[in-house]
C-alpha positions as CSV (number, residue, x, y, z in Angstrom):
1,M,174.5,-97.4,53.3
2,K,178.1,-98.0,54.3
3,A,180.6,-95.7,56.2
4,V,184.0,-95.2,54.6
5,G,187.4,-94.2,55.9
6,N,187.4,-92.7,59.4
7,Y,183.6,-92.2,59.6
8,L,180.8,-93.8,61.5
9,I,177.1,-93.8,60.8
10,I,175.1,-93.4,64.0
11,Q,171.6,-92.7,65.2
12,K,171.0,-90.5,68.2
13,V,169.4,-92.2,71.2
14,E,166.5,-90.1,72.3
15,S,166.1,-89.3,76.0
16,K,162.9,-87.6,77.0
17,T,163.7,-86.7,80.6
18,K,166.6,-87.2,83.0
19,E,166.3,-87.5,86.8
20,T,169.0,-85.8,88.9
21,K,170.4,-87.3,92.1
22,G,168.1,-84.9,94.0
23,G,165.0,-86.2,92.2
24,L,164.5,-83.3,89.8
25,L,163.3,-84.2,86.3
26,L,165.1,-82.4,83.5
27,S,163.6,-82.1,80.0
28,E,165.7,-82.5,76.9
29,A,165.4,-78.7,76.3
30,S,166.9,-78.0,79.8
31,M,170.0,-80.1,79.0
32,Q,171.2,-77.8,76.2
33,D,174.4,-77.2,78.1
34,V,175.4,-80.8,78.0
35,R,178.2,-81.1,75.4
36,Y,178.0,-84.9,74.7
37,V,175.0,-86.9,73.6
38,K,174.3,-90.7,73.5
39,A,174.0,-92.6,70.2
40,K,174.0,-96.1,68.7
41,I,176.4,-97.1,65.9
42,V,174.6,-98.1,62.8
43,D,177.6,-98.9,60.6
44,P,181.2,-98.7,62.1
45,G,182.9,-98.8,58.7
46,E,186.4,-100.0,59.0
47,Q,186.8,-99.2,62.7
48,Q,187.2,-101.5,65.7
49,L,183.8,-100.4,67.1
50,K,180.8,-102.7,66.5
51,K,177.3,-102.2,65.2
52,N,174.9,-101.3,68.0
53,D,177.6,-100.1,70.3
54,L,176.4,-97.2,72.5
55,I,178.7,-94.2,72.4
56,F,178.8,-90.6,73.5
57,Y,180.0,-88.0,70.9
58,D,180.3,-84.3,70.7
59,K,176.9,-82.9,69.8
60,V,178.3,-80.4,67.3
61,A,180.2,-83.0,65.3
62,G,179.1,-84.5,62.0
63,H,176.2,-83.9,59.7
64,K,172.7,-85.4,59.3
65,I,171.5,-87.6,56.5
66,D,167.9,-88.6,55.8
67,Y,167.7,-92.1,54.3
68,D,164.6,-94.4,54.0
69,D,162.6,-92.1,56.3
70,Q,165.2,-92.4,59.0
71,Q,167.7,-89.7,60.2
72,Y,171.3,-90.7,60.6
73,I,174.4,-88.8,61.7
74,V,177.8,-89.2,60.1
75,I,180.7,-88.4,62.4
76,K,184.5,-89.0,62.5
77,V,185.9,-91.6,64.8
78,Q,187.8,-89.0,66.7
79,D,184.5,-87.3,67.8
80,V,183.6,-90.4,69.9
81,V,184.5,-89.7,73.5
82,V,183.1,-92.8,75.3
83,V,182.1,-96.3,74.3
84,L,179.6,-97.9,76.7
């Protein structure tokens, strides 16, 4: 599977719980208001990003693809907001 043009193939990084500065544990369901989610690049296509780079992208961007019993997300490069 290879990304073409201005697209990236990514996999969402699952986060079960998140601890706030005050020590509260937030479940994934309680973080629905968070607009950006963390992901790992599977195939950067023709972009300057590298495979396995961690990024944050807009959670409403792209579409899902099931391939070899794995779920991937295809997004446009402009949907990436942060590279870690």
